[in-house]
Backbone as numpy.savetxt, mean C-alpha at the origin, in Angstrom:
# Nx Ny Nz CAx CAy CAz Cx Cy Cz
-1.49 -23.05 18.54 -1.61 -24.05 17.47 -2.58 -23.51 16.41
-2.17 -23.51 15.16 -3.01 -22.97 14.10 -4.07 -23.97 13.69
-5.25 -23.47 13.42 -6.29 -24.31 12.85 -5.99 -24.52 11.37
-6.16 -25.74 10.83 -5.89 -26.04 9.43 -7.18 -26.29 8.66
-8.26 -25.80 9.19 -9.54 -25.98 8.48 -9.52 -25.13 7.21
-9.89 -25.78 6.06 -9.99 -25.05 4.81 -11.10 -24.01 4.91
-10.89 -22.86 4.29 -11.85 -21.78 4.46 -12.11 -21.13 3.12
-13.17 -20.33 3.09 -13.54 -19.63 1.86 -13.47 -18.14 2.09
-13.91 -17.37 1.10 -13.92 -15.92 1.24 -14.82 -15.46 2.40
-15.66 -16.31 2.89 -16.57 -15.92 4.00 -15.88 -16.06 5.33
-14.58 -16.37 5.35 -13.88 -16.52 6.62 -12.71 -15.58 6.75
-12.38 -15.25 8.00 -11.23 -14.39 8.29 -10.34 -15.15 9.28
-9.12 -14.69 9.41 -8.18 -15.27 10.37 -8.08 -14.37 11.57
-8.24 -14.91 12.76 -8.11 -14.12 14.00 -7.48 -14.97 15.07
-6.28 -14.62 15.45 -5.59 -15.23 16.60 -5.60 -16.76 16.55
-5.19 -17.30 15.39 -4.99 -18.76 15.29 -6.17 -19.55 14.79
-7.28 -18.86 14.48 -8.45 -19.56 13.99 -9.03 -18.89 12.75
-9.63 -19.71 11.89 -10.38 -19.20 10.74 -11.84 -19.25 11.10
-12.52 -18.09 11.08 -13.92 -18.01 11.52 -14.69 -17.13 10.56
-16.03 -17.29 10.53 -16.87 -16.37 9.72 -16.68 -14.95 10.26
-16.74 -13.95 9.38 -16.52 -12.56 9.83 -17.41 -12.16 11.00
-18.68 -12.61 10.98 -19.57 -12.21 12.06 -19.24 -12.81 13.38
-18.38 -13.82 13.42 -17.98 -14.45 14.67 -16.60 -13.97 15.17
-15.96 -13.12 14.39 -14.65 -12.58 14.75 -14.83 -11.47 15.77
-14.32 -11.65 16.97 -14.52 -10.68 18.05 -13.18 -10.22 18.63
-13.07 -8.90 18.83 -11.88 -8.33 19.43 -12.32 -7.47 20.62
-11.58 -7.56 21.71 -11.90 -6.80 22.93 -11.88 -5.29 22.64
-12.80 -4.57 23.31 -12.79 -3.10 23.23 -11.54 -2.53 23.90
-10.84 -3.33 24.67 -9.62 -2.89 25.35 -8.37 -3.22 24.54
-8.55 -3.71 23.30 -7.40 -3.95 22.47 -6.73 -2.60 22.16
-5.39 -2.55 22.25 -4.67 -1.32 22.06 -4.79 -0.78 20.63
-5.14 -1.66 19.69 -5.42 -1.16 18.34 -6.64 -0.29 18.35
-7.66 -0.65 19.10 -8.89 0.08 19.21 -8.72 1.36 20.04
-7.98 1.25 21.15 -7.83 2.35 22.08 -6.82 3.39 21.59
-5.67 2.91 21.07 -4.55 3.80 20.75 -4.16 3.82 19.27
-4.72 2.91 18.45 -4.20 2.74 17.11 -2.80 2.15 17.15
-2.55 1.33 18.18 -1.20 0.78 18.45 -1.06 -0.53 17.66
-0.67 -0.41 16.40 -0.49 -1.62 15.59 -0.04 -1.22 14.18
0.24 -2.25 13.38 0.67 -2.05 12.00 -0.11 -2.99 11.08
0.01 -2.76 9.77 -0.73 -3.56 8.83 0.04 -3.74 7.52
-0.43 -4.64 6.67 0.08 -4.83 5.33 -1.08 -5.12 4.38
-0.91 -4.79 3.15 -1.88 -5.15 2.08 -1.10 -5.83 0.98
-1.46 -7.08 0.70 -0.69 -7.92 -0.25 -1.59 -8.31 -1.41
-1.27 -7.87 -2.64 -2.08 -8.32 -3.79 -1.77 -9.75 -4.14
-2.75 -10.42 -4.72 -2.63 -11.80 -5.13 -3.05 -11.87 -6.59
-2.12 -12.28 -7.45 -2.40 -12.37 -8.89 -2.33 -13.84 -9.31
-3.39 -14.30 -9.95 -3.43 -15.69 -10.42 -3.21 -16.67 -9.32
-3.65 -16.34 -8.09 -3.51 -17.24 -6.94 -2.17 -17.14 -6.25
-1.23 -16.30 -6.74 0.08 -16.18 -6.12 0.22 -14.82 -5.41
0.71 -14.88 -4.20 0.93 -13.63 -3.43 2.11 -12.85 -4.02
1.84 -11.64 -4.44 2.78 -10.81 -5.21 3.85 -10.23 -4.33
5.11 -10.54 -4.62 6.29 -10.04 -3.89 6.10 -10.20 -2.37
5.69 -11.40 -1.97 5.45 -11.66 -0.56 6.65 -11.38 0.31
7.88 -11.81 -0.07 9.03 -11.51 0.78 9.19 -10.03 1.04
8.91 -9.20 0.06 9.04 -7.74 0.22 8.02 -7.24 1.24
6.81 -7.74 1.12 5.74 -7.32 2.06 6.06 -7.76 3.47
6.55 -9.01 3.64 6.87 -9.50 4.98 8.07 -8.79 5.54
9.01 -8.37 4.70 10.15 -7.60 5.16 9.68 -6.23 5.66
8.78 -5.58 4.93 8.26 -4.28 5.37 7.46 -4.43 6.65
6.71 -5.52 6.76 5.96 -5.79 8.01 6.92 -5.93 9.19
8.00 -6.65 8.99 9.02 -6.83 10.03 9.60 -5.47 10.45
9.89 -4.62 9.47 10.43 -3.32 9.75 9.45 -2.44 10.54
8.18 -2.51 10.19 7.15 -1.74 10.92 7.02 -2.24 12.33
7.02 -3.55 12.54 6.93 -4.12 13.86 8.13 -3.72 14.72
9.30 -3.81 14.12 10.52 -3.43 14.87 10.47 -1.96 15.28
9.93 -1.13 14.39 9.87 0.32 14.67 8.94 0.65 15.85
7.90 -0.16 16.05 7.02 0.09 17.19 7.33 -0.87 18.36
8.48 -1.56 18.26 8.97 -2.43 19.33 7.97 -3.52 19.66
7.53 -4.22 18.62 6.60 -5.33 18.78 7.19 -6.54 18.06
7.26 -7.65 18.76 7.82 -8.87 18.18 6.89 -9.44 17.13
7.47 -9.90 16.03 6.67 -10.54 14.99 6.07 -11.84 15.55
4.77 -11.99 15.55 4.16 -13.19 16.16 4.30 -14.45 15.35
4.74 -14.34 14.10 4.84 -15.54 13.25 6.11 -15.55 12.41
6.58 -16.74 12.12 7.72 -16.89 11.23 7.23 -16.73 9.80
8.16 -16.60 8.88 7.81 -16.50 7.46 7.02 -17.71 7.04
7.41 -18.90 7.48 6.72 -20.15 7.15 5.28 -20.12 7.66
5.09 -19.64 8.88 3.73 -19.56 9.46 2.89 -18.54 8.70
3.48 -17.39 8.36 2.72 -16.41 7.61 2.24 -16.97 6.29
3.13 -17.69 5.59 2.76 -18.26 4.29 1.62 -19.26 4.47
1.65 -20.06 5.54 0.58 -21.01 5.78 -0.75 -20.33 6.06
-0.72 -19.32 6.92 -1.95 -18.58 7.27 -2.54 -17.91 6.02
-1.73 -17.19 5.30 -2.24 -16.42 4.16 -2.67 -17.33 3.02
-1.97 -18.46 2.84 -2.36 -19.39 1.80 -3.72 -19.99 2.11
-4.00 -20.27 3.36 -5.30 -20.83 3.73 -6.44 -19.85 3.49
-6.13 -18.56 3.61 -7.15 -17.55 3.32 -7.57 -17.59 1.84
-6.66 -18.11 0.98 -6.91 -18.14 -0.45 -7.47 -19.48 -0.90
-7.64 -20.44 -0.03 -8.15 -21.75 -0.40 -9.45 -21.64 -1.15
-9.56 -22.37 -2.27 -10.77 -22.35 -3.06 -10.82 -21.23 -4.07
-9.79 -20.41 -4.12 -9.75 -19.28 -5.09 -8.39 -19.25 -5.75
-7.95 -20.42 -6.25 -6.60 -20.61 -6.72 -6.19 -19.66 -7.84
-7.11 -19.28 -8.72 -6.76 -18.46 -9.85 -7.29 -17.03 -9.77
-7.86 -16.68 -8.61 -8.50 -15.36 -8.50 -7.49 -14.30 -8.08
-7.72 -13.08 -8.56 -6.93 -11.94 -8.08 -7.56 -11.41 -6.81
-6.76 -11.34 -5.75 -7.27 -11.00 -4.42 -6.43 -9.91 -3.81
-6.88 -9.43 -2.68 -6.11 -8.49 -1.85 -6.18 -8.98 -0.42
-5.02 -9.25 0.16 -4.97 -9.71 1.55 -4.68 -8.53 2.45
-5.46 -8.37 3.50 -5.20 -7.35 4.54 -4.80 -8.11 5.78
-3.69 -7.73 6.42 -3.30 -8.29 7.69 -2.96 -7.19 8.63
-3.30 -7.40 9.93 -3.10 -6.36 10.94 -2.64 -7.02 12.22
-1.68 -6.38 12.88 -1.15 -6.83 14.16 -1.21 -5.68 15.13
-1.87 -5.86 16.25 -1.86 -4.85 17.31 -1.13 -5.37 18.54
-0.83 -4.49 19.46 -0.06 -4.92 20.65 -0.88 -5.81 21.56
-2.19 -5.84 21.39 -3.03 -6.78 22.18 -3.89 -6.06 23.18
-4.50 -6.87 24.06 -5.48 -6.39 25.04 -4.81 -6.12 26.36
-5.05 -4.92 26.90 -4.45 -4.54 28.19 -5.23 -3.37 28.77
-5.16 -3.15 30.10 -5.80 -1.97 30.69 -5.23 -0.69 29.99
-6.09 0.32 29.86 -5.68 1.51 29.12 -4.60 2.25 29.88
-3.42 2.32 29.26 -2.26 3.00 29.81 -1.34 3.28 28.64
-0.83 4.48 28.52 0.03 4.80 27.39 1.29 3.95 27.35
1.82 3.60 28.50 3.02 2.78 28.57 2.74 1.40 27.99
3.76 0.78 27.35 3.60 -0.53 26.79 3.32 -1.54 27.91
2.32 -2.40 27.72 2.09 -3.46 28.71 3.12 -4.55 28.57
3.29 -5.36 29.61 4.19 -6.52 29.53 3.38 -7.81 29.49
3.97 -8.81 28.90 3.36 -10.14 28.85 1.97 -10.13 28.23
1.84 -9.40 27.11 0.58 -9.32 26.38 0.70 -10.01 25.05
-0.30 -10.75 24.65 -0.27 -11.46 23.37 -0.81 -10.56 22.27
-0.05 -10.34 21.19 -0.54 -9.50 20.09 -1.83 -10.06 19.47
-2.65 -9.15 18.97 -3.85 -9.54 18.22 -3.47 -9.60 16.74
-3.75 -10.73 16.11 -3.39 -10.91 14.68 -4.68 -11.18 13.91
-4.91 -10.37 12.89 -6.13 -10.42 12.07 -5.78 -10.36 10.62
-6.46 -11.18 9.78 -6.20 -11.12 8.34 -7.41 -11.59 7.57
-7.60 -11.07 6.39 -8.70 -11.54 5.51 -8.29 -11.30 4.07
-8.97 -11.98 3.15 -8.77 -11.78 1.73 -10.07 -11.39 1.08
-10.00 -10.58 0.05 -11.21 -10.17 -0.69 -10.81 -9.98 -2.15
-11.80 -9.99 -3.06 -11.46 -9.77 -4.47 -10.75 -8.45 -4.69
-9.75 -8.46 -5.54 -9.00 -7.23 -5.84 -9.80 -6.38 -6.80
-10.09 -5.13 -6.38 -10.83 -4.22 -7.23 -9.86 -3.35 -8.02
-9.74 -3.59 -9.30 -8.84 -2.83 -10.15 -9.43 -1.44 -10.43
-8.55 -0.52 -10.78 -9.01 0.81 -11.21 -9.86 0.66 -12.47
-10.99 1.37 -12.57 -11.81 1.26 -13.77 -11.04 1.60 -15.03
-11.44 0.97 -16.09 -10.72 1.20 -17.38 -10.69 2.67 -17.74
-11.76 3.40 -17.41 -11.83 4.84 -17.76 -10.72 5.62 -17.04
-10.36 5.19 -15.81 -9.31 5.89 -15.09 -7.96 5.69 -15.76
-7.71 4.49 -16.25 -6.47 4.23 -16.95 -6.43 5.01 -18.27
-7.57 5.06 -18.93 -7.62 5.72 -20.23 -7.58 7.25 -20.14
-8.19 7.80 -19.07 -8.31 9.25 -18.96 -7.47 9.86 -17.82
-7.03 9.02 -16.93 -6.31 9.52 -15.76 -7.27 9.99 -14.67
-6.71 10.39 -13.54 -7.52 10.87 -12.42 -7.05 12.27 -12.01
-7.89 12.93 -11.22 -7.53 14.24 -10.67 -6.90 14.09 -9.32
-6.01 15.01 -8.96 -5.41 15.07 -7.66 -5.34 16.51 -7.20
-5.18 16.70 -5.92 -4.97 18.03 -5.38 -3.76 18.02 -4.49
-3.12 19.15 -4.32 -2.01 19.25 -3.37 -2.58 19.63 -1.99
-1.92 19.12 -0.96 -2.37 19.40 0.40 -1.16 19.35 1.34
-1.24 20.14 2.39 -0.16 20.16 3.39 -0.12 18.81 4.09
1.07 18.27 4.21 1.26 16.96 4.88 1.17 17.20 6.39
0.05 16.81 6.97 -0.19 17.07 8.39 0.11 15.85 9.26
0.69 14.82 8.65 0.92 13.58 9.40 2.11 13.67 10.33
2.39 12.55 11.04 3.45 12.55 12.05 4.82 12.39 11.41
5.82 12.17 12.26 7.21 12.12 11.80 7.72 10.75 11.35
6.89 9.71 11.45 7.31 8.35 11.11 6.36 7.71 10.12
6.22 8.36 8.97 5.32 7.84 7.94 5.87 6.57 7.27
7.15 6.24 7.56 7.71 5.02 7.02 7.18 3.77 7.72
6.53 3.95 8.85 5.90 2.85 9.58 4.48 2.68 9.02
4.13 1.48 8.63 2.80 1.22 8.10 1.82 1.00 9.25
1.53 2.11 9.94 0.73 2.06 11.17 -0.75 2.11 10.85
-1.54 1.51 11.73 -3.01 1.49 11.52 -3.65 2.81 11.88
-2.94 3.69 12.57 -3.48 5.01 12.94 -3.46 5.93 11.71
-4.53 5.90 10.95 -4.55 6.57 9.64 -5.52 7.75 9.57
-5.83 8.35 10.71 -6.80 9.44 10.70 -6.33 10.59 9.83
-5.06 10.99 9.93 -4.57 12.10 9.10 -4.67 11.78 7.63
-4.33 10.54 7.25 -4.45 10.12 5.85 -5.89 10.17 5.39
-6.82 9.73 6.25 -8.22 9.73 5.89 -8.74 11.15 5.73
-8.29 12.06 6.58 -8.70 13.48 6.44 -8.18 14.06 5.14
-6.96 13.73 4.78 -6.37 14.26 3.53 -7.03 13.68 2.32
-7.34 12.37 2.35 -8.06 11.77 1.21 -9.46 12.38 1.09
-10.12 12.58 2.21 -11.46 13.20 2.18 -11.42 14.61 1.61
-10.34 15.32 1.94 -10.13 16.67 1.39 -10.09 16.60 -0.16
-9.43 15.55 -0.68 -9.35 15.39 -2.14 -10.72 15.04 -2.70
-11.41 14.11 -2.05 -12.71 13.65 -2.53 -13.70 14.83 -2.61
-13.64 15.72 -1.60 -14.57 16.86 -1.59 -14.23 17.88 -2.68
-13.07 17.73 -3.31 -12.73 18.56 -4.44 -12.80 17.78 -5.76
-13.57 16.68 -5.74 -13.76 15.83 -6.92 -12.45 15.29 -7.45
-11.53 14.96 -6.55 -10.26 14.40 -6.93 -10.09 13.00 -6.30
-9.22 12.21 -6.89 -9.00 10.83 -6.44 -7.93 10.71 -5.35
-7.02 11.69 -5.31 -5.91 11.60 -4.38 -5.40 12.96 -4.00
-4.76 13.04 -2.81 -4.08 14.24 -2.36 -2.59 14.00 -2.44
-1.87 14.88 -3.12 -0.39 14.82 -3.14 0.08 15.70 -2.01
0.83 15.10 -1.08 1.17 15.78 0.17 2.49 16.56 0.06
2.47 17.77 0.63 3.60 18.70 0.57 4.08 19.01 1.98
5.38 18.84 2.22 5.96 19.19 3.51 7.15 20.12 3.25
7.01 21.35 3.74 8.07 22.36 3.54 8.48 22.50 2.09
7.48 22.55 1.23 7.74 22.83 -0.19 8.19 21.64 -1.00
8.19 20.46 -0.41 8.67 19.25 -1.09 7.59 18.17 -1.03
7.40 17.48 -2.13 6.44 16.37 -2.21 6.91 15.21 -1.33
6.02 14.65 -0.54 6.34 13.42 0.20 5.74 12.22 -0.54
4.41 12.12 -0.53 3.72 11.01 -1.19 2.26 11.37 -1.31
1.40 10.42 -1.75 -0.02 10.61 -1.71 -0.58 10.19 -0.39
-1.85 10.50 -0.14 -2.50 10.10 1.10 -2.50 8.61 1.26
-2.55 7.86 0.14 -2.50 6.40 0.18 -1.75 5.87 -1.02
-0.65 6.51 -1.39 0.08 6.13 -2.60 1.46 6.76 -2.60
2.31 6.30 -3.48 3.56 6.96 -3.80 3.41 7.76 -5.10
4.27 8.73 -5.30 4.14 9.65 -6.43 5.37 9.57 -7.35
5.11 9.57 -8.66 6.17 9.66 -9.69 5.93 10.88 -10.54
7.03 11.54 -10.89 7.06 12.74 -11.73 7.81 12.39 -13.01
7.29 12.80 -14.18 7.95 12.53 -15.44 8.21 13.84 -16.15
9.48 14.00 -16.58 9.88 15.20 -17.31 10.96 14.82 -18.30
10.75 15.09 -19.59 11.74 14.83 -20.60 12.21 13.38 -20.58
11.27 12.45 -20.52 11.55 10.98 -20.55 12.37 10.53 -19.36
12.28 11.22 -18.27 12.99 10.90 -17.04 12.01 10.78 -15.90
12.12 9.68 -15.15 11.26 9.48 -13.99 11.95 9.97 -12.71
11.15 10.54 -11.80 11.66 10.97 -10.52 10.62 10.56 -9.49
11.08 10.00 -8.36 10.19 9.73 -7.27 10.90 10.13 -5.98
10.21 10.63 -4.98 10.86 11.06 -3.74 11.68 9.93 -3.10
12.82 10.24 -2.52 13.64 9.21 -1.90 13.00 8.71 -0.62
13.38 7.51 -0.22 12.85 6.94 1.03 13.37 7.74 2.21
12.56 7.72 3.28 12.93 8.44 4.48 11.76 8.35 5.46
11.83 9.05 6.59 10.79 8.94 7.60 9.42 9.50 7.20
9.36 10.32 6.13 8.09 10.90 5.74 7.41 10.15 4.60
8.01 9.02 4.19 7.46 8.27 3.06 7.38 6.79 3.38
6.24 6.18 3.06 6.13 4.72 3.21 6.85 4.10 2.06
7.77 3.13 2.32 8.49 2.48 1.23 7.55 1.52 0.48
6.94 2.01 -0.59 5.92 1.25 -1.30 6.55 0.11 -2.08
5.89 -1.04 -2.04 6.33 -2.23 -2.80 6.19 -2.00 -4.26
5.06 -1.40 -4.71 4.87 -1.11 -6.12 5.80 -0.02 -6.56
6.02 0.99 -5.72 7.00 2.05 -6.00 8.36 1.45 -6.32
8.81 0.55 -5.45 10.14 -0.07 -5.67 10.19 -0.89 -6.95
9.08 -1.57 -7.24 9.03 -2.37 -8.47 9.09 -1.50 -9.71
8.37 -0.35 -9.70 8.43 0.57 -10.86 9.89 1.06 -11.07
10.55 1.42 -9.99 11.95 1.84 -10.09 12.79 0.72 -10.70
12.58 -0.51 -10.20 13.34 -1.69 -10.66 13.09 -1.94 -12.14
11.83 -1.92 -12.55 11.47 -2.17 -13.96 12.05 -1.10 -14.86
11.92 0.17 -14.44 12.41 1.27 -15.27 13.93 1.12 -15.52
14.68 0.91 -14.47 16.13 0.82 -14.59 16.53 -0.41 -15.38
15.81 -1.50 -15.25 16.12 -2.73 -15.99 15.89 -2.55 -17.49
15.06 -1.55 -17.85 14.74 -1.32 -19.26 15.34 -0.03 -19.80
16.39 0.45 -19.16 17.12 1.59 -19.67 16.44 2.93 -19.54
15.44 2.99 -18.65 14.72 4.29 -18.44 15.35 4.98 -17.22
15.72 6.22 -17.39 16.32 6.97 -16.27 15.27 7.15 -15.18
15.60 6.72 -13.99 14.67 6.86 -12.84 15.48 7.27 -11.63
15.27 8.49 -11.19 16.01 9.04 -10.05 15.15 9.10 -8.82
15.75 8.85 -7.67 15.11 9.01 -6.38 15.65 10.28 -5.76
14.93 11.36 -5.88 15.37 12.65 -5.40 14.16 13.53 -5.04
14.35 14.57 -4.26 13.23 15.43 -3.86 12.52 16.05 -5.07
11.21 16.16 -4.96 10.38 16.85 -5.96 9.80 18.07 -5.31
10.23 19.25 -5.75 9.70 20.49 -5.19 8.32 20.76 -5.74
7.52 21.48 -4.94 6.13 21.70 -5.34 6.02 22.36 -6.72
6.91 23.30 -7.00 6.82 24.01 -8.29 7.12 23.08 -9.47
7.84 21.99 -9.22 8.13 21.03 -10.28 6.86 20.36 -10.80
5.89 20.19 -9.90 4.64 19.53 -10.29 3.94 20.27 -11.44
4.07 21.58 -11.42 3.40 22.39 -12.45 3.96 22.22 -13.84
5.22 21.77 -13.90 5.88 21.64 -15.20 5.99 20.15 -15.64
5.35 19.27 -14.91 5.48 17.84 -15.23 4.88 17.50 -16.57
5.53 16.59 -17.30 4.93 16.02 -18.48 3.89 15.01 -18.09
4.16 14.28 -17.04 3.24 13.28 -16.50 3.40 13.19 -14.98
2.34 12.80 -14.30 2.39 12.46 -12.89 1.66 11.14 -12.71
2.16 10.29 -11.84 1.51 8.99 -11.55 1.40 8.83 -10.05
0.44 8.01 -9.65 0.42 7.46 -8.29 0.56 5.96 -8.39
1.19 5.35 -7.40 1.36 3.92 -7.40 0.98 3.35 -6.02
0.40 2.16 -6.05 0.12 1.42 -4.83 -0.14 -0.03 -5.19
-0.22 -0.89 -4.17 -0.42 -2.31 -4.45 -1.77 -2.59 -5.10
-2.79 -1.78 -4.79 -4.09 -2.04 -5.37 -4.40 -1.13 -6.57
-3.82 0.06 -6.62 -4.03 0.97 -7.74 -3.03 0.73 -8.86
-1.95 -0.01 -8.55 -0.88 -0.29 -9.51 -0.21 1.02 -9.97
-0.29 1.37 -11.24 0.32 2.61 -11.73 -0.80 3.42 -12.40
-1.23 4.46 -11.78 -2.38 5.23 -12.25 -1.97 6.64 -12.62
-2.27 7.07 -13.84 -1.86 8.42 -14.26 -2.73 9.52 -13.62
-2.09 10.61 -13.22 -2.76 11.79 -12.72 -2.74 12.82 -13.88
-3.91 13.19 -14.36 -3.98 14.08 -15.51 -4.50 15.47 -15.19
-4.99 15.67 -13.94 -5.37 17.03 -13.54 -4.87 17.22 -12.11
-4.26 18.37 -11.86 -3.76 18.68 -10.53 -4.26 20.07 -10.11
-4.93 20.14 -9.01 -5.50 21.41 -8.52 -6.32 22.12 -9.60
-7.07 21.30 -10.34 -7.98 21.83 -11.38 -7.34 22.17 -12.71
-6.04 21.94 -12.85 -5.35 22.27 -14.10 -4.79 21.01 -14.73
-4.67 20.95 -16.05 -4.17 19.74 -16.71 -2.70 19.51 -16.40
-2.36 18.24 -16.29 -0.94 17.84 -16.18 -0.45 17.48 -17.56
0.60 18.15 -18.01 1.10 17.94 -19.37 0.00 18.28 -20.38
-0.32 17.32 -21.23 -1.38 17.51 -22.22 -2.73 17.15 -21.70
-2.83 16.81 -20.40 -4.14 16.54 -19.82 -4.64 15.13 -20.08
-3.76 14.25 -20.51 -4.15 12.85 -20.72 -2.94 11.95 -20.44
-3.17 10.67 -20.19 -2.05 9.77 -19.91 -0.99 9.81 -21.01
0.27 9.84 -20.60 1.36 10.04 -21.54 2.02 8.75 -22.02
2.97 8.93 -22.90 3.67 7.81 -23.52 4.51 7.04 -22.52
5.09 7.74 -21.53 5.89 7.05 -20.54 5.03 6.15 -19.67
3.84 6.61 -19.30 2.95 5.76 -18.54 2.59 4.51 -19.35
2.28 4.69 -20.63 1.90 3.55 -21.48 3.05 2.54 -21.51
4.29 3.04 -21.62 5.45 2.17 -21.70 5.65 1.41 -20.38
5.67 2.15 -19.25 5.91 1.52 -17.98 4.80 0.56 -17.57
3.57 0.96 -17.87 2.44 0.10 -17.48 2.46 -1.18 -18.29
2.87 -1.12 -19.54 3.00 -2.35 -20.37 4.10 -3.24 -19.81
5.23 -2.65 -19.41 6.31 -3.42 -18.81 5.88 -4.03 -17.47
5.12 -3.29 -16.69 4.60 -3.78 -15.41 3.69 -4.98 -15.67
2.80 -4.89 -16.65 1.88 -5.99 -16.94 2.65 -7.20 -17.42
3.73 -7.00 -18.18 4.55 -8.13 -18.62 5.18 -8.81 -17.42
5.67 -8.01 -16.48 6.26 -8.56 -15.27 5.21 -9.36 -14.47
4.02 -8.80 -14.37 2.97 -9.46 -13.61 2.57 -10.80 -14.23
2.50 -10.85 -15.54 2.19 -12.08 -16.25 3.30 -13.12 -16.03
4.55 -12.65 -16.10 5.66 -13.55 -15.85 5.62 -14.11 -14.41
5.19 -13.26 -13.48 5.02 -13.70 -12.10 3.96 -14.79 -12.01
2.83 -14.56 -12.65 1.72 -15.52 -12.60 2.16 -16.86 -13.15
2.99 -16.82 -14.22 3.51 -18.03 -14.83 4.62 -18.68 -14.01
5.06 -18.03 -12.93 6.08 -18.56 -12.08 7.48 -18.33 -12.59
7.65 -17.39 -13.54 8.98 -17.14 -14.12 9.78 -16.13 -13.31
9.13 -15.33 -12.49 9.83 -14.40 -11.58 9.15 -14.51 -10.22
9.88 -14.13 -9.19 9.32 -14.16 -7.83 8.85 -12.79 -7.40
């Protein structure tokens, strides 16, 4: 039975209750802690509305199915839980994090039976990219994709991603563009877009790429506005000839990459295509806030 107590930003959701963060306790034998056995979602909230919630819940369902874990809540229940996390912040831009693990069981690699999943969620203010990053772009580096074979699962086991992002940080870059057998997969925590001659290209979906919600929206917006946008492999050497490169994610939105491996991308500053797409994206977001699109 869910608690219906109204809560503020000082509360989190854990296994049916809204509690202060300091009171939220999870067993050290939880398989999320022991094995990284779980999945997660990050849902942006604009003007008090959860952005493309059906898409996020669909991806959550796909991740759960991939690790053979039953979804602990219906769509209606998820909406109730997540809406309560936003109580008292009706017009604020937020970011919701939710995580589901297989639950608490004696340590054994085999899946336990008759175990209740651990469900955790919280909301926090959405931190937008600084204006300087939008105006000047960010640096990125290329790195070998050392992750596993099922990157399409939004799994909580993110050590490889963290190592790759740290590799970028140590080179004064914001992101690592990952390369597998000479082909771009994605960023350590983002999807990648390539621009050449007024044409967008992003890697196709598959087991090595997380199907990004913002990625899909950019493709949708581009095609709806007559901009050529192909989903096809991007070879490493193509990056060197790009007019523009972007990274996309739910929290970073559409961020231009203007330096790659220490060299300028295109003219070394955000390009006209980024300005056009980002303006269209902002129009879509405002229409969403007004309730004109879902």
